[in-house]
C-alpha positions, 0 to 999 in steps of 0.5 A: 499499499502507498504510504501517506504523509501527515504533518504532525510536529512543528519546528518549535516543537522539534526544536524543544525536543532536541534542545531538551535531549541535549540538556538532559543528557548533559545535566545527567552527566554533570549530576552523576559527576557531582554525586561522585566528586568525592569519589573522584577526589574532586577539590572545592574549586572543581566541585564549584566549576562542575556545579557552575557548568550544571546550573548554566546548562539548567538555565537553558533547560528551564528557558527551553522548558517554559518555552514549551509550556507557553507553546502548549497554548499557541503552537501547531494542533498536535503540540497544543494542551487539548492534544497532550494532556490525557483528558477530554471526551472519548479519552478513557475509550481510546486508551482502553482500545490502545491497550487491547491493541498492544495485547494483541501486538498490533498498536494503532497508529496516530498522527500525534500522541497516542493515549499512552503517549499522552500520559507518558509526555504529561508525567515527563513534563510535570517531572521536568518542571519540578526538577527545573524548579528544584534545580533553581533552588538548589542553584541558589543555595549551593553556588548562589547563583540567580534567580535566588542565590542573592536572596539566600546569600542575604540570609547566610552572610557573615556580619560585616559582609555583603550578599556579594562576598558570599562565596560557596565552600567559604565558611568564613563568609557565612554566619554558621547559624544561618547557613545551617538554617539554610542547609536544613530548608534545602535538604528535601529539596536536594532529595527530591531533586536526587530522586527525580534524577532516577525517575527521569532516567527510568522515563527516557529508557522506557520513552526511547524503548517504546519509540524503537519498538514502534518503528522497528517491530510495528512499522512507523516513522515516530522517530524520523518525525521528529527531524522532518514534522511528518509522520507516514502510514500506509493505514489511516490514522486513528486521529486523521482528522486532527484534535 
């Protein structure tokens, strides 16, 4: 049968995806090095440099994610929230039909996200938002970088010093009691950030595995669509009329 092409991912959505991929990979690599800095015998200056680079990648990640959240209101039909969030008339029925099709090893084709895909994408975006938010807090409480760094530096600065003189790994620049209070505040944020590191790793692995299985075993153009913006099918997709 002849393949029929359909437009799906607009340029902004594709750019977001690949920028996000690069940022997540870089942040995970840097995060792994930070978590193992002691075993690596890294000096305090080395840790500060590593964390600073991590934060700069975090800024790109956060701005890219923020733009994607906005794009959900103004982007192409398949990039909008009504085509992403796992809600809406008929969604449960579509979800049941997709689960049944997978059990028969005959998953249906969709131009946009499948019902299971909508759940997965929503979960991924939610986790990324929380991870980005906790990361900005840690950037301010650890290496005193924007947007919250100056606020925390003001809280912990030693008597006679300004916030600009507070330095990471420099106990002489901070008030010991105020610093311990700040560390107590950030402790659950650190724990959340580290847990979500593993959650994101698992979600990424699952996402990649499902996409490869769908493309290789069942035929499809999910991977190429993130480069070309188009999908091609032999049979008419279930959402051929669009969201």
